[in-house]
Every structure is written in C-alpha cells, then in structure tokens.
C-alpha positions as CSV (number, residue, x, y, z in Angstrom):
1,M,-11.2,13.4,183.5
2,A,-9.4,11.7,186.3
3,A,-6.6,9.1,185.8
4,G,-5.6,7.5,189.0
5,D,-5.0,10.3,191.6
6,I,-4.7,13.2,189.1
7,A,-7.1,15.1,186.9
8,V,-6.4,14.9,183.2
9,A,-7.9,17.1,180.5
10,R,-7.9,15.7,177.0
11,T,-9.5,18.6,175.3
12,V,-8.9,22.4,175.2
13,A,-12.5,22.9,176.4
14,A,-11.8,20.8,179.5
15,L,-8.6,22.6,180.2
16,R,-10.3,26.0,180.0
17,E,-13.1,24.9,182.2
18,A,-10.7,23.9,185.0
19,V,-8.7,27.1,184.6
20,A,-11.8,29.3,184.7
21,G,-12.8,27.7,188.0
22,W,-9.4,28.6,189.5
23,R,-9.6,32.1,188.1
24,R,-13.0,32.6,189.8
25,Q,-11.2,31.8,193.1
26,Q,-8.5,34.3,192.2
27,E,-5.8,31.6,192.2
28,R,-2.6,32.1,190.2
29,I,-1.8,29.4,187.6
30,A,1.5,28.1,186.3
31,L,2.0,26.0,183.2
32,V,4.8,23.4,182.8
33,P,5.0,22.2,179.2
34,T,6.5,18.7,178.7
35,M,6.7,15.9,176.1
36,G,6.6,13.3,178.9
37,A,9.3,10.7,179.7
38,L,9.7,12.6,182.9
39,H,12.9,12.9,184.9
40,R,14.1,15.1,187.8
41,G,14.6,18.0,185.5
42,H,10.9,18.1,184.7
43,L,10.0,17.8,188.3
44,A,12.2,20.7,189.1
45,L,10.0,22.8,186.7
46,V,6.9,21.7,188.7
47,E,8.6,22.6,191.9
48,A,9.5,26.1,190.6
49,A,5.9,26.5,189.4
50,R,4.5,25.6,192.8
51,R,6.7,28.2,194.4
52,H,5.1,30.9,192.3
53,C,1.4,29.8,191.9
54,E,-1.4,28.1,193.8
55,R,-2.3,25.9,190.8
56,V,0.0,24.0,188.4
57,V,-1.0,22.7,184.9
58,A,1.5,20.3,183.2
59,S,1.1,19.4,179.6
60,L,1.9,16.0,178.3
61,F,2.2,16.1,174.5
62,V,4.8,14.8,172.0
63,N,4.6,17.5,169.4
64,P,5.1,16.2,165.9
65,K,5.7,19.6,164.5
66,Q,9.1,20.0,166.2
67,F,10.5,16.8,164.7
68,G,12.1,16.6,161.3
69,P,11.3,13.8,158.8
70,R,14.4,11.8,159.8
71,E,14.1,12.4,163.6
72,D,12.8,10.3,166.4
73,F,9.1,11.2,166.7
74,A,8.0,7.6,166.4
75,A,10.7,6.3,168.8
76,Y,10.5,9.2,171.3
77,P,10.0,7.6,174.8
78,R,6.3,7.6,175.9
79,S,5.2,6.5,179.3
80,E,1.9,8.2,180.2
81,A,0.9,6.1,183.2
82,A,4.3,6.6,184.8
83,D,4.3,10.3,183.9
84,L,0.9,10.8,185.5
85,A,2.0,9.1,188.7
86,K,5.1,11.4,188.8
87,F,3.0,14.5,188.2
88,S,0.6,13.5,190.9
89,E,3.4,12.9,193.4
90,A,4.9,16.3,192.5
91,G,1.7,18.1,193.2
92,V,0.4,18.9,189.7
93,D,-3.2,19.9,189.8
94,L,-4.1,19.1,186.2
95,V,-2.4,17.4,183.3
96,F,-3.3,18.5,179.8
97,A,-2.8,15.5,177.6
98,P,-4.4,16.2,174.2
99,T,-4.2,14.0,171.1
100,V,-2.5,15.3,167.9
101,E,-5.9,15.8,166.4
102,E,-7.0,18.0,169.3
103,M,-4.0,20.2,169.0
104,Y,-3.8,20.2,165.2
105,P,-7.3,19.6,163.8
106,A,-8.0,19.0,160.2
107,G,-7.3,22.1,158.2
108,F,-4.7,23.5,160.6
109,V,-2.2,25.5,158.6
110,T,-0.7,28.2,160.9
111,T,3.0,28.2,161.8
112,V,4.6,30.5,164.3
113,R,8.2,31.4,163.4
114,V,10.7,33.4,165.5
115,A,13.2,34.7,163.0
116,G,16.8,35.1,163.9
117,I,17.0,33.5,167.3
118,G,15.6,30.2,166.0
119,D,17.8,30.1,162.8
120,D,21.2,29.5,164.3
121,L,22.9,26.8,166.4
122,E,20.3,24.0,166.9
123,G,18.0,25.7,164.5
124,A,20.6,25.5,161.7
125,H,21.0,21.7,162.3
126,R,17.2,21.1,162.7
127,P,15.4,23.2,160.2
128,G,11.8,23.9,161.3
129,H,12.4,22.6,164.8
130,F,11.9,26.0,166.5
131,D,8.9,26.8,164.3
132,G,7.3,23.7,165.7
133,V,8.2,24.7,169.2
134,A,6.9,28.2,168.9
135,T,3.7,27.0,167.3
136,V,2.9,24.5,170.0
137,V,3.9,26.7,172.9
138,S,1.9,29.6,171.6
139,K,-1.1,27.4,171.4
140,L,-0.5,26.0,175.0
141,L,-0.1,29.6,176.4
142,L,-3.3,30.8,174.7
143,Q,-5.2,27.6,175.6
144,C,-4.3,27.9,179.3
145,L,-3.4,31.6,179.7
146,P,-1.4,30.9,182.9
147,D,0.3,33.6,184.9
148,I,3.7,32.0,184.3
149,A,5.1,29.2,182.3
150,C,8.3,27.3,183.4
151,F,11.0,26.2,180.9
152,G,14.3,24.6,181.6
153,E,17.5,26.5,180.9
154,K,19.0,23.2,179.6
155,D,17.3,24.1,176.2
156,Y,18.5,27.7,176.4
157,Q,17.9,28.6,172.8
158,Q,14.4,27.3,173.1
159,L,13.9,29.4,176.2
160,L,15.0,32.5,174.3
161,V,12.7,31.6,171.3
162,V,9.7,31.2,173.6
163,R,10.4,34.5,175.5
164,R,10.7,36.4,172.2
165,M,7.6,34.8,170.8
166,A,5.5,35.6,173.9
167,R,6.8,39.2,173.9
168,D,6.3,39.8,170.2
169,L,2.7,38.4,170.2
170,D,1.7,40.2,173.5
171,I,0.9,37.0,175.2
172,P,0.5,38.1,178.9
173,V,2.5,35.2,180.4
174,R,5.8,35.5,182.3
175,I,8.3,32.9,180.9
176,E,10.3,31.6,183.8
177,G,13.7,29.9,183.2
178,V,14.6,27.1,185.6
179,A,18.2,26.0,186.2
180,T,19.5,22.8,184.5
181,V,19.4,19.6,186.7
182,R,22.4,17.4,186.2
183,E,23.7,13.9,187.1
184,P,26.5,13.8,189.7
185,D,29.0,13.7,186.8
186,G,27.6,16.8,185.2
187,L,25.5,15.3,182.4
188,A,22.3,17.3,182.0
189,L,19.2,15.3,182.5
190,S,17.3,14.6,179.2
191,S,14.7,12.1,178.1
192,R,17.0,11.3,175.2
193,N,19.8,10.2,177.4
194,V,18.4,6.7,177.1
195,Y,19.7,6.7,173.5
196,L,23.3,6.9,174.6
197,S,25.5,3.8,174.4
198,P,27.7,3.0,177.4
199,E,30.6,4.6,175.7
200,E,28.7,7.7,174.7
201,R,27.3,8.0,178.2
202,R,30.9,7.9,179.6
203,V,32.1,10.6,177.2
204,A,29.0,12.9,177.3
205,P,29.8,14.7,180.6
206,L,33.2,15.8,179.3
207,L,31.5,18.5,177.2
208,Y,30.2,20.1,180.4
209,R,33.6,19.9,182.1
210,V,35.3,21.5,179.1
211,L,32.8,24.3,178.9
212,N,33.2,25.0,182.7
213,D,37.0,25.0,182.4
214,T,36.9,27.3,179.4
215,A,34.6,29.7,181.1
216,A,36.7,29.7,184.2
217,A,39.9,30.4,182.2
218,L,38.2,33.2,180.3
219,A,36.9,34.8,183.5
220,A,40.3,34.6,185.1
221,A,42.4,35.9,182.2
222,P,40.3,37.0,179.3
223,D,43.3,38.4,177.4
224,N,45.2,35.1,177.6
225,V,42.5,32.7,176.2
226,A,43.0,32.1,172.5
227,A,39.9,31.8,170.4
228,R,39.8,28.4,168.7
C-alpha cells in the first residue's frame, strides 16, 4: 500500500478501510480529487484541505469518461512518481490511485448528468465532458465519504456542476472552492499549459488582463460599458 513515503490505495476496499480507521478516531477527512501532473494549484487544494481536516485523501486518476473522442486522454501528462512525492511533501495522508478497471469495472453503464449547468460554455464545446466529471466525482465522494472535498475555482463551471450534483443526490459532503493560483503574469496554473507554444504562452495572460480591466470598468461605470 505504501509508495515511498506515502500510503497509496489502489482499490476502493483499501480506501474505505483507511477512512474507516480515521472515522473510529473521530477525525475529519478531506478529499482532493486530481488527475495528476501536479502544480502549485493542486497543492493549494491540499493546503486548504489540511486547514479544515485532520486527514487528507488525494485522488490520482486520469478519468477517461471526461475526454471526448478527439481529445487528449492518451497524451494527458502522467507522472505518478513525481506526483506521489509532491503529495507526500504537502502532507497528504493517503493517495487513492485506482486503475480504470477499478473505477469502471466490466458492465459499468451508469452516467451522472447535471442538466443545465453542464450544457453551456465549456459543456457546449465539449459534449459529455461534464457528464464524465459528475460521474467520476460522484463515485469518489461515495467511495471516500469525506467531510469536505476541495475543488479549484479555476474550473468554475466544474465547481458549480459538482456542487449541484452533490446537493441533488444528497451526498453529505461540503464542496469547498479554492481560489485560482496564477503565474506572476496572471496565467492560471494548469497541467495543460505544457501544450502552449512560446507564442501562445506569451499571449495567454492577456485574457486575464482583459477580463480584469472589463470587470473594473463595469464596476466603476456600469451604465457606460457597452455590451459587445
């Protein structure tokens, strides 16, 4: 179960056994779901989790159900050994790192869909994406049954989908949003930033600046900002 200096659960049974032991000690538990390729944004989630609870579980699972047929599931960055070292240094108590077969065994047919919230914006451009997110997160919450689960506000639509899903399904877990962590030039940290070319990386922070400038102008003179 241990990998280096950190405990790793590969099965739902092992995860539940660890959680049950902490529950017997009346310890509060936080869950930090991730797909790995960790950066400072993920570690901020762990830090927030540790502020709230005595025990922190982090998941490490690249979820195939939230990738479309022409998306980057096969190429998505994976670095388990490095991720485990970062989790250990950050103070994670247990990493849940299941296989695809453990999460979606033969015969698995259920999909969780949050209508409305997940259909627009990113959902409109990535059909089925938020169904995959809601399905895997509902499973993680029920497998671990933490007191809280921490999600980054960077993926704000995802955060809203998860909150609505947990509320509608009566899953007794508080969904905690954590502020976006950014580079000094304003670019939000993301595992996919490695895909950016030098020119794309130069241009990317401009979106954040434009949004900030627009929000400031709207707040200062809401009647003078023309809708475009």
